[in-house]
C-alpha positions as YAML, in Angstrom:
chain: A
units: angstrom
residues:
- id: 1
  name: MET
  ca: [-7.50, -44.95, -19.69]
- id: 2
  name: ASN
  ca: [-8.92, -41.53, -18.77]
- id: 3
  name: LYS
  ca: [-6.13, -39.03, -18.21]
- id: 4
  name: LYS
  ca: [-6.87, -35.61, -16.68]
- id: 5
  name: LYS
  ca: [-6.12, -32.76, -19.01]
- id: 6
  name: SER
  ca: [-4.01, -29.80, -17.95]
- id: 7
  name: SER
  ca: [-5.56, -26.34, -17.90]
- id: 8
  name: ALA
  ca: [-3.79, -25.54, -21.18]
- id: 9
  name: GLU
  ca: [-5.22, -28.66, -22.78]
- id: 10
  name: ARG
  ca: [-8.71, -27.73, -21.60]
- id: 11
  name: GLY
  ca: [-8.42, -24.39, -23.37]
- id: 12
  name: ARG
  ca: [-8.37, -22.36, -20.19]
- id: 13
  name: LYS
  ca: [-7.26, -18.77, -20.40]
- id: 14
  name: SER
  ca: [-4.05, -17.68, -18.72]
- id: 15
  name: PRO
  ca: [-4.15, -17.13, -14.94]
- id: 16
  name: SER
  ca: [-5.97, -14.13, -13.54]
- id: 17
  name: PRO
  ca: [-4.21, -10.77, -13.97]
- id: 18
  name: TRP
  ca: [-3.60, -10.55, -10.20]
- id: 19
  name: MET
  ca: [-1.18, -13.46, -10.56]
- id: 20
  name: ASN
  ca: [1.18, -11.14, -12.44]
- id: 21
  name: GLU
  ca: [1.08, -8.43, -9.76]
- id: 22
  name: PRO
  ca: [4.00, -8.01, -7.35]
- id: 23
  name: PRO
  ca: [3.79, -9.75, -3.98]
- id: 24
  name: VAL
  ca: [1.69, -8.08, -1.32]
- id: 25
  name: GLY
  ca: [4.69, -7.05, 0.77]
- id: 26
  name: GLU
  ca: [6.31, -5.28, -2.14]
- id: 27
  name: ALA
  ca: [3.07, -3.49, -3.00]
- id: 28
  name: LEU
  ca: [2.64, -2.36, 0.61]
- id: 29
  name: ARG
  ca: [6.23, -1.11, 0.78]
- id: 30
  name: LYS
  ca: [5.64, 0.96, -2.35]
- id: 31
  name: ALA
  ca: [2.35, 2.31, -1.03]
- id: 32
  name: TYR
  ca: [3.79, 3.32, 2.34]
- id: 33
  name: ARG
  ca: [7.35, 4.20, 1.33]
- id: 34
  name: ASP
  ca: [6.92, 7.90, 2.12]
- id: 35
  name: VAL
  ca: [5.48, 7.19, 5.55]
- id: 36
  name: ALA
  ca: [8.21, 4.68, 6.38]
- id: 37
  name: GLU
  ca: [10.89, 7.22, 5.53]
- id: 38
  name: GLU
  ca: [9.44, 9.93, 7.78]
- id: 39
  name: PRO
  ca: [11.35, 10.55, 11.01]
- id: 40
  name: VAL
  ca: [9.84, 9.22, 14.22]
- id: 41
  name: PRO
  ca: [8.17, 12.12, 16.07]
- id: 42
  name: GLU
  ca: [10.10, 13.35, 19.09]
- id: 43
  name: ARG
  ca: [7.11, 12.73, 21.35]
- id: 44
  name: LEU
  ca: [7.02, 9.07, 20.32]
- id: 45
  name: GLN
  ca: [10.80, 8.75, 20.72]
- id: 46
  name: ASP
  ca: [10.45, 10.09, 24.25]
- id: 47
  name: LEU
  ca: [7.69, 7.60, 25.05]
- id: 48
  name: ILE
  ca: [9.78, 4.70, 23.73]
- id: 49
  name: ARG
  ca: [12.76, 5.86, 25.77]
- id: 50
  name: ARG
  ca: [10.68, 6.05, 28.97]
- id: 51
  name: LEU
  ca: [9.18, 2.61, 28.38]
- id: 52
  name: ARG
  ca: [12.63, 1.13, 27.84]
- id: 53
  name: GLU
  ca: [13.86, 2.76, 31.05]
- id: 54
  name: GLN
  ca: [10.93, 1.24, 32.98]
- id: 55
  name: GLU
  ca: [11.61, -2.14, 31.43]
- id: 56
  name: ASN
  ca: [15.30, -1.96, 32.35]
- id: 57
  name: LYS
  ca: [14.39, -1.12, 35.99]
- id: 58
  name: LYS
  ca: [12.41, -4.37, 36.19]
- id: 59
  name: ASP
  ca: [15.49, -6.40, 35.22]
...
């Protein structure tokens, strides 16, 4: 009977180094942490407020 060998049995090296890296989401959070912690600019807050007001008028 021919049984398939596991990767370890075939003498394969350990998985690629990227397999040991943190998940993508965690890496992105670390990369953009400073930006995410910045306050929202007042101009953008005003735009969001006006859009919400328009949306509420439609309801």
